[in-house]
VEXDREN-2710 file (C-alpha; in Angstrom, 1 decimal):
% VEXDREN-2710
k/r/px/py/pz
1/MET/240.8/131.6/41.0
2/ILE/239.9/134.6/42.4
3/ALA/236.1/134.2/40.8
4/TYR/236.0/131.3/42.4
5/ALA/236.9/132.4/45.9
6/GLY/233.9/135.2/45.3
7/LEU/231.7/133.1/44.7
8/PHE/232.3/130.8/48.0
9/LEU/232.2/134.1/49.7
10/SER/229.4/135.7/48.8
11/ALA/227.3/131.8/49.4
12/LEU/229.1/132.0/52.9
13/ILE/228.2/135.2/53.6
14/ALA/224.1/135.1/52.0
15/ALA/223.8/131.7/53.8
16/THR/224.6/133.8/57.6
17/ILE/222.2/136.1/58.6
18/LEU/223.9/138.7/56.6
19/PRO/222.6/140.0/53.5
20/MET/224.5/138.8/50.3
21/GLN/223.2/137.7/47.1
22/SER/225.6/134.8/46.2
23/GLU/222.6/134.0/42.7
24/ALA/224.0/137.2/41.9
25/VAL/227.4/136.8/41.4
26/LEU/226.7/133.3/40.2
27/VAL/224.3/134.3/37.7
28/GLY/227.6/136.7/36.5
29/LEU/230.2/134.0/36.2
30/LEU/227.4/131.8/34.3
31/LEU/227.0/134.4/31.8
32/GLN/230.9/135.3/31.3
33/GLY/231.4/131.2/30.2
34/GLU/234.5/131.0/31.2
35/ARG/234.5/128.7/33.8
36/THR/233.1/124.9/34.6
37/VAL/229.8/125.4/35.2
38/VAL/229.8/122.1/37.5
39/TRP/233.0/124.0/39.2
40/LEU/230.8/127.1/39.9
41/LEU/227.5/124.7/41.7
42/VAL/230.0/123.4/43.6
43/ILE/231.6/125.8/44.9
44/ALA/228.1/127.9/45.5
45/THR/226.7/124.8/47.1
46/THR/229.7/124.1/49.0
47/GLY/230.5/127.9/50.7
48/ASN/226.5/128.2/51.1
49/VAL/225.9/125.0/52.9
50/LEU/229.0/125.8/54.9
51/GLY/227.3/129.2/55.9
52/SER/224.3/126.8/56.7
53/LEU/226.5/124.8/59.4
54/ILE/227.8/128.4/60.9
55/ASN/224.2/129.0/61.8
56/TRP/223.7/125.8/63.1
57/TYR/226.9/126.3/65.3
58/LEU/225.4/129.3/66.5
59/GLY/222.0/127.5/67.6
60/ARG/223.2/125.3/69.2
61/PHE/225.9/127.7/71.2
62/LEU/223.9/130.5/71.6
63/LEU/221.1/128.3/73.7
64/ARG/223.1/127.9/76.4
65/PHE/222.9/131.6/76.9
66/ARG/218.8/131.7/76.7
67/ASP/218.9/132.6/80.6
68/ARG/220.9/136.1/79.8
69/SER/219.0/139.4/79.2
70/TRP/220.6/140.0/75.8
71/PHE/219.1/136.7/74.6
72/PRO/217.2/137.3/71.5
73/ALA/214.2/135.3/72.0
74/SER/212.0/134.9/75.2
75/ASN/211.5/131.4/76.5
76/GLN/207.9/131.7/74.7
77/GLN/209.5/132.3/71.1
78/LEU/212.4/129.4/71.8
79/THR/209.1/127.1/72.7
80/ARG/206.9/128.2/69.8
81/ALA/210.2/127.8/67.5
82/GLU/210.6/124.3/68.7
83/GLY/206.5/123.7/68.6
84/TRP/206.8/124.8/65.1
85/TYR/209.6/122.7/64.2
86/HIS/208.8/119.6/65.4
87/ARG/205.3/120.4/63.5
88/TYR/207.0/120.5/60.0
89/GLY/210.0/118.5/61.1
90/ARG/213.1/118.3/59.8
91/TRP/211.8/118.2/56.3
92/SER/211.4/122.2/56.3
93/LEU/214.9/122.3/56.2
94/LEU/214.4/121.4/52.1
95/GLY/213.2/125.4/52.4
96/SER/216.7/126.7/53.8
97/TRP/217.1/128.5/50.3
98/LEU/214.3/130.0/50.8
99/PRO/214.5/134.2/51.4
100/ILE/213.7/135.5/54.8
101/VAL/212.7/132.5/56.2
102/GLY/216.0/130.2/55.3
103/ASP/218.8/131.4/57.4
104/PRO/216.7/131.4/61.1
105/LEU/215.2/128.2/59.9
106/THR/218.7/126.8/59.9
107/VAL/219.7/128.9/63.3
108/VAL/216.6/127.3/64.9
109/ALA/217.7/123.2/63.6
110/GLY/220.5/124.3/65.5
111/ILE/218.9/125.0/68.4
112/LEU/217.1/121.7/68.7
113/ARG/219.3/119.9/68.2
114/GLU/218.7/118.3/64.6
115/PRO/221.6/115.9/63.8
116/LEU/224.3/117.1/62.0
117/PRO/224.3/114.5/59.0
118/THR/220.5/114.9/58.9
119/PHE/221.0/118.5/58.7
120/LEU/224.0/118.6/56.4
121/LEU/221.8/116.1/53.9
122/LEU/218.8/118.4/54.1
123/VAL/220.3/121.5/53.5
124/THR/222.4/120.2/50.6
125/LEU/219.6/119.1/49.0
126/ALA/217.9/122.3/49.2
127/LYS/220.6/124.9/48.2
128/GLY/222.3/122.2/45.8
129/THR/218.7/122.2/43.9
130/ARG/218.8/125.9/44.1
131/TYR/221.9/127.0/42.4
132/VAL/221.3/123.8/39.5
133/VAL/217.8/125.6/38.6
134/LEU/219.4/129.1/38.2
135/ALA/221.7/127.9/36.6
136/ALA/219.7/126.2/34.0
137/LEU/217.3/129.1/33.8
138/THR/220.2/131.0/33.6
139/LEU/221.7/128.8/30.5
140/ALA/218.4/128.0/29.3
141/TRP/217.7/131.9/28.5
142/PHE/221.2/133.3/27.6
END
């Protein structure tokens, strides 16, 4: 049970702005061969999607402080991000699994008021697929 909790927490933290490698935790648990692969995938995906949901809520919450001097983005940067997001659309959330750009993308989706059901569907698909591919490669090579 502790291993599952550790995987969940690493996946959740990895989906926020904080640095964490949930993939390494998942691979380690897969290589041990002591746990059900499906449960590992469900737990990792759930944790990672919940972390992205935190980012989405932060995006929605932070926007009300956009006029404060400490706000992390200028109005010009927000306008540029909004234009980029509208140009590529909600489908860009399929890249939410990508390093460096994926986590900020989920924050921008919150700022730009992406509907929650669409957000959850696309992010779950992206992050779940990443873990399935990682598990398949790990199990095929080892």
